[in-house]
C-alpha positions in Angstrom: -18.5 -16.3 -14.8 -15.1 -15.8 -13.7 -13.8 -18.0 -11.1 -9.9 -18.2 -9.7 -8.3 -21.2 -8.3 -4.8 -22.9 -7.9 -3.3 -23.5 -11.3 -3.6 -27.6 -12.1 -0.9 -29.7 -10.2 0.4 -30.8 -13.3 1.5 -27.0 -14.4 3.4 -26.9 -11.2 4.6 -30.4 -11.2 6.7 -29.7 -14.6 8.8 -27.3 -14.0 12.1 -29.1 -13.9 14.9 -27.7 -11.9 16.7 -24.6 -11.8 13.6 -23.9 -13.8 11.0 -20.7 -12.1 7.8 -21.9 -11.5 4.9 -21.6 -13.5 2.0 -19.2 -12.0 0.3 -20.7 -9.4 -2.9 -19.2 -10.2 -5.4 -19.0 -12.8 -8.8 -16.9 -13.7 -11.2 -19.4 -15.7 -13.6 -18.1 -17.6 -17.0 -19.9 -18.8 -16.5 -18.7 -22.3 -15.5 -20.9 -24.6 -12.1 -20.2 -26.3 -11.7 -17.5 -24.1 -8.0 -17.1 -22.8 -7.0 -17.8 -19.4 -5.2 -15.3 -16.9 -2.5 -16.8 -14.4 -2.5 -14.5 -11.9 0.9 -13.6 -10.1 1.6 -10.9 -7.2 4.4 -8.3 -8.8 6.9 -7.9 -6.1 8.9 -4.5 -5.0 12.3 -4.3 -4.7 11.8 -5.9 -1.1 10.5 -9.1 -2.4 8.0 -10.9 -0.5 8.3 -9.3 3.0 7.8 -6.1 1.5 5.0 -6.9 -0.9 3.0 -8.3 2.9 4.5 -5.2 4.4 2.6 -2.6 2.0 -0.3 -4.6 1.5 -1.7 -4.1 5.3 -2.9 -0.6 4.0 -4.2 -2.2 0.9 -1.5 -1.6 -1.4 -1.7 -4.2 -4.4 0.0 -4.8 -6.9 -0.1 -8.1 -9.8 0.3 -9.3 -12.9 -2.5 -11.2 -15.4 -0.2 -13.7 -17.7 -1.5 -15.4 -20.8 0.1 -18.5 -19.8 1.3 -20.1 -17.0 5.1 -20.0 -18.1 4.5 -15.5 -18.3 5.6 -15.4 -22.0 2.4 -12.8 -22.8 1.3 -10.1 -20.1 -2.5 -9.3 -20.2 -2.7 -6.6 -17.9 -1.2 -5.3 -14.6 -2.8 -4.0 -11.4 -1.0 -1.1 -9.8 -1.8 0.6 -6.4 -1.9 4.8 -7.1 -2.9 5.5 -3.6 -3.8 3.2 -0.5 -4.0 4.4 3.3 -6.8 6.1 5.8 -9.2 2.7 4.7 -9.3 3.7 1.0 -7.2 2.3 -2.1 -7.0 3.0 -5.3 -5.8 0.9 -8.1 -5.1 1.0 -12.2 -6.1 -1.7 -14.6 -3.3 -1.2 -17.1 -2.6 -3.2 -20.6 0.6 -4.8 -21.8 1.6 -1.4 -23.4 0.6 0.8 -20.4 -2.9 1.8 -21.4 -5.3 2.3 -18.9 -7.9 -0.7 -19.2 -10.0 0.7 -15.7 -10.2 2.2 -12.5 -10.9 -0.1 -9.0 -11.3 2.2 -6.0 -12.1 0.2 -2.5 -13.6 2.5 0.4 -13.2 -0.1 3.4 -16.6 -0.2 6.1 -16.6 2.7 8.4 -13.4 4.7 6.6 -15.0 5.4 3.5 -18.7 6.4 2.6 -20.8 4.1 4.5 -21.3 1.2 6.6 -20.7 -1.4 4.0 -17.1 -1.5 1.8 -17.4 0.0 -0.9 -16.1 -1.1 -4.6 -16.1 1.3 -7.6 -15.0 0.2 -10.8 -14.8 2.5 -14.0 -13.7 1.0 -17.4 -12.0 3.9 -18.8 -14.1 5.2 -21.1 -17.0 3.8 -19.4 -19.6 4.3 -16.7 -18.4 4.4 -13.3 -20.4 1.1 -11.7 -20.3 1.1 -7.9 -20.9 -2.4 -5.6 -21.6 -2.4 -1.7 -20.5 -5.5 -0.1 -22.7 -7.4 1.4 -26.6 -7.4 2.0 -28.0 -4.8 5.0 -29.9 -7.7 6.1 -27.3 -10.0 6.3 -25.1 -7.7 8.0 -27.4 -7.5 10.3 -27.7 -10.4 11.3 -24.2 -10.9 11.2 -23.8 -8.2 14.1 -26.2 -10.2 16.1 -24.5 -12.9 16.4 -21.1 -11.3 17.5 -21.0 -12.2 20.8 -20.6 -16.4 19.4 -18.0 -14.8 16.4 -15.3 -16.6 18.3 -17.4 -19.8 18.3 -18.3 -19.7 14.4 -14.8 -19.1 13.7 -13.4 -22.2 15.2 -16.2 -24.5 14.1 -15.5 -22.6 10.4 -12.3 -23.8 10.9 -13.3 -27.4 11.8 -15.5 -27.6 8.8 -12.5 -26.7 6.6 -13.9 -24.2 4.7 -14.3 -21.2 6.3 -17.3 -19.6 5.0 -19.2 -19.1 8.2 -16.7 -17.7 9.7 -16.4 -14.7 6.8 -19.1 -11.6 6.6 -21.5 -11.3 3.9 -19.7 -11.2 0.8 -22.1 -10.3 -2.1 -21.1 -7.5 -4.5 -23.3 -6.4 -7.3 -22.0 -3.6 -8.9 -24.6 -1.1 -10.7 -24.4 1.8 -13.3 -28.0 3.6 -13.7 -30.4 0.8 -13.7 -27.5 -2.0 -14.8 -25.6 -4.1 -13.0 -22.5 -4.8 -15.5 -20.9 -6.9 -12.7 -21.6 -9.7 -9.9 -19.6 -11.2 -7.2 -21.0 -14.5 -5.5 -20.0 -15.5 -2.4 -21.2 -19.2 -2.4 -18.7 -19.7 -5.5 -16.2 -17.1 -5.1 -16.9 -16.0 -8.8 -17.6 -12.7 -10.8 -20.5 -12.6 -13.1 -20.4 -10.4 -16.1 -23.2 -8.8 -17.3 -22.8 -6.1 -19.6 -22.6 -7.1 -23.1 -18.8 -6.2 -24.8 -16.9 -5.5 -21.0 -13.4 -6.0 -20.8 -12.4 -9.2 -19.8 -8.8 -8.1 -18.3 -10.4 -5.8 -16.2 -13.2 -8.2 -15.2 -10.4 -10.4 -14.2 -8.4 -8.3 -12.6 -11.3 -7.1 -9.9 -12.2 -10.5 -9.1 -8.1 -11.0 -8.1 -8.3 -8.0 -6.3 -11.7 -8.7 -4.5 -10.1 -12.0 -3.5 -7.0 -10.4 -1.9 -9.7 -9.3 0.8 -11.1 -12.3 1.6 -10.4 -13.1 5.3 -7.0 -11.9 6.9 -8.7 -13.9 10.4 -8.4 -17.4 7.9 -5.4 -16.9 5.9 -6.9 -17.2 2.9 -5.9 -14.6 0.7 -3.9 -16.0 -2.0 -1.7 -12.9 -2.6 -0.5 -12.7 1.2 1.4 -16.3 0.7 4.9 -16.4 2.9 6.7 -17.7 -0.5 
C-alpha cells in the first residue's frame, strides 16, 4: 500500500538558513525496506506561476527523489500532451528510460461519463480505471441541488470529503486488477506482484493532483 502526505516536520525544520528547503511531500510504502519517494514539482522556466497556469489544461511535471535533499532521482513524470480534457504523461527513470505511460481522460471529454485513467507499464499490459462507481455517481448527481450546502459543511468539518465526488479507482487489465486507489485513506494498493513501485508512486502522486480544485487540496497547486 502506498500513501502520500507531508514530509515529517522535523525535516522541514532542519533546513538551515540559506539552505534549500527539503522536499515537502512524501510517498510511503508499507513494504519494509522499501525506499520512500519524496515528491516535488519540477518547475518550468517561468517558475511557480507558469506551472500553475499550465496545470489548468492538465499539464503536470514532478520528480520522485530517494531522499529529502534531492541526492538521487528515482523517476520523473512529464507531460507528453495536454488539452481538450485528455492528458498523456510519461514516467521516466533516473536515466531517462521509459517506466510507463499514464493517460487521463476527463469525464464527458474523453470516452465516457466518468474520468478514465489508463496506466501502461513499459513492456506490460494496459490497465484501465474509471473514477467512482456508477451507483455513487448517481447518488451524487441526485444531490446536486444541495451541493453548496454540502461544500460549506465539508469545509467546516475540516476534511472536505463530503464535498468530493466518488473517487475510488480500480484498474483492470484482462481479468486482473493490478492497482486500486481507495478514496477513504487516499492510498494506492498494488495488487500485482513485481509491479514497478516508481510507476505506482507516480500514479498516486498524479491522481492526487486532481483531488479537488474547489477545496484547494492538490499538493502541486501551492503558491510557494
